[in-house]
Residue, then its C-alpha position, 0 to 999 in steps of 0.5 A: m632173681t639172680k643167674e646163679e638162682i635161675i641156673s639152679k632152677v633151670n637144672e633141677f627142673l630139667v633134671e626133674e622133667f627130662e631125666v638127665d644126670i645132673t653131670k651132664i648139664e654143663p653150659s657148653a653142653n649141646l641143650r637138645e642131644t644132651l636131654d634128647l629132645d623131640s618136638l614134643d619135649y619142646i613143648d614139654l620144656v615150654v611148659v615147665i619153664e612158663s609154669n617155673f617163671g611166670f614168662k611166655v615162650v615162643g617156638e622161634d625163641f628156641i632158634n638161637i638156643h644151643t647150648f646150656n649156656d645160651f637157654y640160661e642166658y635166655c632165661f636170665a633176660k626174659v626173667s629180667q624183662k619181666e621183674l622189670a615190668 
């Protein structure tokens, strides 16, 4: 998958799952604040990521994810690793 395909897919499931306005999703925006995530929402996010991309997510992975761009980069790296395996 290309980075653009991943960004499109991520934005699509974030809008659907978290009912956020697509115009609020910007690469530099804070992921947690924009999506208004609490601890249960992170679990939902993990499930959605795993079902859409087929890789395993651990909680520690989110330590360095602050912006949407961080999240896109994380998903792209994981998908790329999976495709190489």
